[in-house]
C-alpha positions in Angstrom: 11.7 -3.7 12.2 8.9 -4.5 9.9 9.8 -1.8 7.4 13.8 -2.5 7.5 13.0 -6.4 7.4 11.4 -5.8 3.8 14.4 -3.0 3.2 16.7 -6.3 3.4 14.4 -8.9 1.9 12.8 -7.6 -0.9 15.7 -6.8 -3.1 16.5 -10.6 -3.4 13.1 -11.4 -4.8 13.0 -8.5 -7.4 14.6 -5.3 -8.8 13.1 -2.0 -7.1 13.1 1.3 -8.4 11.6 4.2 -6.6 10.5 7.4 -8.4 8.8 10.7 -7.4 7.1 13.0 -8.8 7.5 16.9 -8.7 6.9 18.3 -5.7 6.6 15.2 -3.5 7.4 14.6 -0.3 6.0 12.3 2.9 5.2 14.6 5.6 5.1 13.6 9.2 1.8 12.7 10.5 0.2 11.5 7.0 -1.6 8.9 5.5 0.2 7.1 2.8 -2.3 5.5 0.6 -1.0 2.7 -2.1 -2.8 0.3 -4.5 -3.0 -3.4 -3.3 -2.4 -6.0 -5.8 -0.8 -8.8 -4.3 0.0 -10.3 -1.0 3.7 -9.4 -2.0 2.9 -5.5 -2.2 2.9 -4.6 0.9 6.9 -5.3 1.5 7.6 -3.8 -1.7 5.7 -0.6 -0.7 7.5 -0.5 2.7 10.9 -1.1 1.1 10.5 1.8 -0.9 9.1 4.1 2.0 11.9 3.7 4.3 14.5 4.2 1.1 12.9 7.6 1.4 13.0 7.8 5.2 9.6 6.9 6.4 8.6 3.9 8.4 4.5 4.0 8.3 2.4 2.3 10.8 0.2 -0.3 8.8 -3.0 -0.5 8.5 -3.4 -4.3 7.4 -6.3 -7.4 7.6 -6.5 -8.6 11.4 -5.9 -12.2 10.3 -1.9 -11.5 9.7 -2.1 -10.6 13.9 -2.7 -14.7 14.0 0.6 -15.3 12.3 3.2 -17.0 14.3 5.9 -14.4 14.6 4.6 -11.7 12.7 1.5 -11.5 14.8 4.1 -10.5 17.7 6.1 -8.3 15.7 2.9 -6.5 14.5 1.8 -5.8 18.0 5.1 -4.6 19.4 5.0 -2.0 16.7 1.7 -0.9 16.9 0.6 -1.6 13.7 -3.4 -1.5 13.2 -5.1 -4.8 12.4 -8.6 -3.8 10.7 -11.5 -6.6 11.1 -13.6 -6.5 7.7 -17.1 -6.7 8.5 -16.9 -7.0 12.1 -18.2 -3.9 14.6 -14.6 -3.7 15.6 -13.9 -2.5 11.9 -14.1 1.4 13.5 -11.8 1.0 15.7 -8.7 0.8 13.4 -9.7 4.3 12.6 -9.6 5.5 16.0 -6.2 3.7 16.5 -4.9 5.7 13.0 -6.0 8.5 14.7 -3.9 8.0 17.5 -0.7 7.3 15.5 -1.5 10.2 13.4 -2.0 12.8 16.5 1.6 11.9 17.4 3.2 12.7 14.1 3.7 8.7 12.9 2.4 8.1 8.7 0.1 5.4 8.4 0.0 3.1 5.3 -3.1 2.3 4.4 -4.9 0.5 1.2 -8.2 1.7 0.5 -9.1 -1.1 -2.1 -10.4 -3.2 0.9 -9.1 -6.3 -0.6 -7.3 -7.7 -3.3 -8.4 -8.3 -7.1 -9.6 -11.7 -8.0 -7.8 -11.9 -11.2 -5.6 -15.3 -11.2 -3.0 -13.5 -14.0 -0.3 -11.6 -13.3 -0.6 -8.4 -15.3 -1.5 -4.8 -14.3 -4.8 -3.3 -13.7 -6.1 0.1 -12.3 -6.8 0.5 -8.5 -10.6 -0.9 -7.3 -13.0 1.7 -6.0 -11.9 2.7 -3.2 -14.2 2.2 -0.1 -15.0 5.4 2.1 -12.6 5.0 5.8 -10.1 6.8 4.0 -12.3 9.9 3.4 -13.5 9.6 7.0 -10.0 9.2 8.9 -8.8 12.2 6.6 -12.5 14.5 7.3 -11.4 13.6 11.0 -8.3 14.2 11.3 -7.2 16.8 8.7 -4.0 15.4 7.5 -2.8 15.1 4.2 -2.6 12.3 2.3 0.1 10.7 -0.4 -0.7 8.7 -2.9 1.9 6.0 -3.9 1.8 3.7 -6.7 3.2 0.3 -6.9 3.2 -2.0 -10.2 5.3 -5.6 -10.5 4.6 -7.2 -7.3 1.5 -9.8 -9.2 5.1 -10.7 -11.0 6.0 -12.0 -7.8 2.7 -13.4 -5.9 -0.7 -13.5 -7.8 -3.3 -16.1 -8.9 -4.3 -19.1 -6.5 -2.6 -20.9 -3.8 0.0 -23.4 -5.6 0.6 -20.4 -8.0 1.4 -17.6 -5.0 3.7 -20.3 -3.8 5.6 -21.1 -7.2 5.9 -17.5 -7.8 7.5 -16.7 -4.2 9.9 -19.5 -4.8 11.1 -18.7 -8.0 11.4 -15.0 -7.6 14.8 -14.9 -6.2 16.0 -16.8 -9.6 13.4 -14.5 -11.5 14.1 -11.1 -9.7 10.9 -9.8 -11.8 11.5 -5.8 -12.0 9.2 -3.5 -9.2 8.3 -0.2 -9.4 6.9 2.1 -6.8 6.1 6.1 -7.5 5.2 8.5 -4.8 3.2 11.3 -5.7 2.7 15.2 -4.4 0.9 14.7 -1.1 -2.4 16.8 -1.4 -5.7 17.7 1.0 -8.9 16.2 0.0 -11.8 18.3 0.0 -15.8 18.1 -0.2 -17.8 15.5 1.1 -17.1 11.2 2.0 -17.7 10.7 -1.5 -15.9 13.7 -3.4 -12.5 13.1 -1.2 -13.1 9.1 -1.6 -12.8 9.8 -5.6 -9.8 12.7 -5.5 -7.8 9.6 -3.3 -8.5 7.5 -5.5 -7.6 9.2 -8.9 -4.6 10.6 -7.5 -3.0 6.9 -6.6 -4.5 5.7 -9.7 -2.0 8.2 -11.8 0.9 7.4 -9.3 0.3 3.2 -10.5 0.1 4.4 -14.3 3.3 6.0 -13.8 4.8 2.9 -12.0 2.7 0.5 -14.8 4.2 2.4 -17.5 8.0 2.4 -16.5 7.4 -1.5 -16.3 6.0 -1.4 -20.0 2.8 -2.9 -18.5 -0.5 -1.9 -21.3 -2.8 -1.4 -18.6 -0.7 1.7 -17.7 -2.3 3.2 -21.2 -5.5 1.8 -21.3 -8.5 4.1 -20.4 
């Protein structure tokens, strides 16, 4: 239901294009890792993944489960709350491992939060936290890097700007781009695995941002 809603609603707020790298595919039971730039990008990524035939379990901030209607939907569909800075944080990896074990793909945001910038421009992904590397070491599943760009054109900045962006997006219909990279197997210790995943998602993001002619795509 969540993926279907995203696929129905996102085109009303922007023009979404999805591309895939040579060799890219989304094997069942994989961890899909995307860059996180805006409150809008999970919906954009879910809509793009559904076009590719995948409806993943989503790992997301636990506060969303307190939202009326959305919270019940998240519970019903088995999505995974992440209690950051809480002793329950490790439980999210347990639930993710269980989902992967039965062949469900898991969508994860390894940056662990949104950037604090208030402008609508693109920037490379922030450093990844170690949860992804630990989950992959535990399960041995492949990682599929996904880069998205343009979601900040829908919502970004402070609360008033966020609301204004969302209200005007159906009129503006900004361009949005999602690029799916080839799956990879992370190797080495936790630090090495984390850097490999970050590099792959950054490459996918650069491709997406370049399609939107974002200057940051070409920055070192």
